[in-house]
C-alpha positions as a LaTeX table, in Angstrom:
\begin{tabular}{lrrr}
\hline
Residue & $x$ (\AA) & $y$ (\AA) & $z$ (\AA) \\
\hline
Met1 & 24.51 & 5.44 & 36.36 \\
Ser2 & 22.97 & 2.87 & 34.03 \\
Gln3 & 21.23 & 4.18 & 30.92 \\
Val4 & 19.29 & 1.03 & 29.97 \\
Leu5 & 16.74 & $-1.09$ & 31.82 \\
Tyr6 & 16.50 & $-4.71$ & 30.68 \\
Val7 & 12.98 & $-6.12$ & 31.05 \\
Glu8 & 12.00 & $-9.76$ & 30.66 \\
Leu9 & 8.66 & $-11.54$ & 30.74 \\
Ile10 & 9.04 & $-15.13$ & 31.96 \\
Asp11 & 6.30 & $-17.75$ & 31.72 \\
Asp12 & 5.26 & $-20.25$ & 34.38 \\
Lys13 & 7.73 & $-22.82$ & 32.96 \\
Gly14 & 10.67 & $-20.44$ & 33.35 \\
Asp15 & 10.96 & $-19.66$ & 29.62 \\
Lys16 & 11.76 & $-16.09$ & 28.60 \\
Ile17 & 8.81 & $-14.93$ & 26.45 \\
Ser18 & 9.85 & $-11.32$ & 25.89 \\
Phe19 & 13.00 & $-9.24$ & 26.26 \\
Gln20 & 13.20 & $-5.48$ & 25.89 \\
Gln21 & 15.70 & $-2.73$ & 26.50 \\
Ile22 & 14.17 & 0.51 & 27.74 \\
Lys23 & 16.06 & 3.80 & 27.97 \\
Leu24 & 16.37 & 5.14 & 31.49 \\
Asp25 & 15.80 & 8.85 & 31.99 \\
Asp26 & 17.06 & 10.10 & 35.35 \\
Gly27 & 16.66 & 6.59 & 36.79 \\
Arg28 & 13.11 & 6.12 & 35.47 \\
Ala29 & 11.68 & 4.20 & 32.55 \\
Ala30 & 8.31 & 3.68 & 30.93 \\
Gly31 & 7.29 & 1.14 & 28.33 \\
Thr32 & 4.89 & $-1.53$ & 27.23 \\
Ile33 & 5.19 & $-5.22$ & 26.51 \\
Glu34 & 3.44 & $-6.20$ & 23.34 \\
Asn35 & 1.55 & $-9.48$ & 23.48 \\
Ser36 & 2.69 & $-10.75$ & 20.09 \\
Tyr37 & 2.26 & $-14.33$ & 21.27 \\
Glu38 & $-1.00$ & $-16.20$ & 21.59 \\
Leu39 & $-0.55$ & $-16.49$ & 25.35 \\
Asn40 & $-3.01$ & $-18.37$ & 27.49 \\
Ser41 & $-4.04$ & $-16.92$ & 30.83 \\
Gln42 & $-1.26$ & $-17.64$ & 33.30 \\
Leu43 & 0.84 & $-16.22$ & 36.10 \\
Met44 & 4.08 & $-14.78$ & 34.70 \\
Thr45 & 7.12 & $-13.04$ & 36.13 \\
Leu46 & 8.27 & $-9.59$ & 35.10 \\
Arg47 & 12.02 & $-9.26$ & 35.74 \\
Ala48 & 13.98 & $-6.03$ & 35.34 \\
Tyr49 & 17.61 & $-5.08$ & 35.89 \\
Thr50 & 20.35 & $-2.73$ & 34.73 \\
Ser51 & 23.78 & $-3.62$ & 33.38 \\
Ser52 & 25.41 & $-2.70$ & 36.70 \\
Met53 & 23.01 & $-5.04$ & 38.53 \\
Arg54 & 24.36 & $-7.93$ & 36.43 \\
Asn55 & 27.58 & $-7.70$ & 38.47 \\
Phe56 & 25.68 & $-9.12$ & 41.44 \\
Asp57 & 23.50 & $-12.14$ & 42.19 \\
Pro58 & 20.35 & $-12.25$ & 39.95 \\
Glu59 & 18.31 & $-12.68$ & 43.14 \\
Phe60 & 18.68 & $-8.90$ & 43.52 \\
Phe61 & 16.92 & $-8.22$ & 40.20 \\
Tyr62 & 13.44 & $-6.71$ & 40.42 \\
Arg63 & 10.74 & $-9.37$ & 40.11 \\
Lys64 & 6.97 & $-9.00$ & 40.02 \\
Ala65 & 4.40 & $-11.76$ & 39.53 \\
Ile66 & 1.70 & $-10.65$ & 37.10 \\
Gln67 & $-1.45$ & $-12.36$ & 35.91 \\
Val68 & $-1.70$ & $-12.31$ & 32.12 \\
Ile69 & $-5.20$ & $-12.63$ & 30.76 \\
Gly70 & $-4.91$ & $-14.60$ & 27.53 \\
Lys71 & $-6.76$ & $-14.28$ & 24.29 \\
Glu72 & $-9.38$ & $-16.87$ & 25.27 \\
Ala73 & $-10.40$ & $-14.75$ & 28.28 \\
Gln74 & $-10.10$ & $-11.47$ & 26.36 \\
Glu75 & $-12.72$ & $-12.56$ & 23.86 \\
Glu76 & $-15.09$ & $-13.18$ & 26.75 \\
Asp77 & $-14.20$ & $-9.79$ & 28.25 \\
His78 & $-14.69$ & $-7.60$ & 25.14 \\
Gly79 & $-11.07$ & $-7.84$ & 24.00 \\
Leu80 & $-9.43$ & $-6.20$ & 27.01 \\
Leu81 & $-5.91$ & $-7.26$ & 28.02 \\
Ile82 & $-5.54$ & $-6.84$ & 31.75 \\
Leu83 & $-2.26$ & $-7.10$ & 33.68 \\
Tyr84 & $-2.38$ & $-7.19$ & 37.47 \\
\hline
\end{tabular}
């Protein structure tokens, strides 16, 4: 069984903004994605996969559309970063 989960954050242009490796523990993982970029509010894609999943078509990778609330909106909302 895979021991590492690869997690990517992809912007609305298809550019990879963040890449992390998270240790799997009994098939589960937990982590955070730091917003070290001055991102504007936009819809982004969270993509995750294991090394064994790379042997197959990337269409089988986990994908989730998330709304990132950028710094301009955070300042209006008391500095909260909200991911949906």
